[in-house]
N, C-alpha and C positions, 0 to 999 in steps of 0.2 A: 549546498554543494555536498555536504556530508551525507544527506539523505539520498541524493542521486547516486553517489559512490556506493553506499551500502545496498541500495536497490540493485545496482549492477552486479555487485559482488555476491550478495546473499540470495537475491531473487525474491526477497520478501522484506517486510518491515519488521525490524527487531522488536519494536514496541508492541506490535500485534502478537508476536510470539510470546512475549512476557505476559500480555493480557490474558491470553488463552491458557498459558501455563497456570496462572492463578485461578482462572475459571475452572480448569480441570481438577485443581486441587480441592475445590469446593464441590464440584459436580463432575465426577469421572465419566459420566455418560455423554458429555459434550463432544460432538463430532466436529473436528476442526483440522484444516490442512494448511494453516498459516497464511491464508489469504483472507484478510479482513473484508475486502470488497465482495468476494465470492460468497462468503458466509452470510453477510448481512443482506446482500441483494437476494439471496435465496429466501431469507426470512421475510423479506418484503414482497417479492414477486412469485415465490415458489417455483423459480426456474434457475437452473445453474448457468452461470456465465463461465466461459472457458478461461483457463489459466493463461493461455496465449493472449486472448483479448485483454485481460486485466494487465498483463505485463506490458503490452504495447501501449495501451492507454496511459498506464502509470508512467512509463518512460517519456511519453510525449508531454504529459502534464508537468512532470518534474523538470524536463529540459526547457519547456516553454516558460515556466515560472522563473527559472534561473536566468534565461535570456532577457525576459521582461525586467527583472530586478536589476540586472547589470545595465541595461539600456536606460532605465529610469535614474539610476545613480549617476550615469555619465551625463544625461541631459539636465538633471536637477542639481548636479554638482555635489 
């Protein structure tokens, strides 16, 4: 629930921001816009994924995970 709230408030994962702040301190040439998914998908596919797509998919994933977790806790007791 905290991750979902932070995603809605900040628009990105704070852990990714910390990771790349450390990476930039080691290698200042690292190009990063605080989107973990966009950065690594480009590394793998050599194509950029839009920030809007990442935001929508991220919110769907986080919301679905939270709903599934709550439902399982209610069913399993």
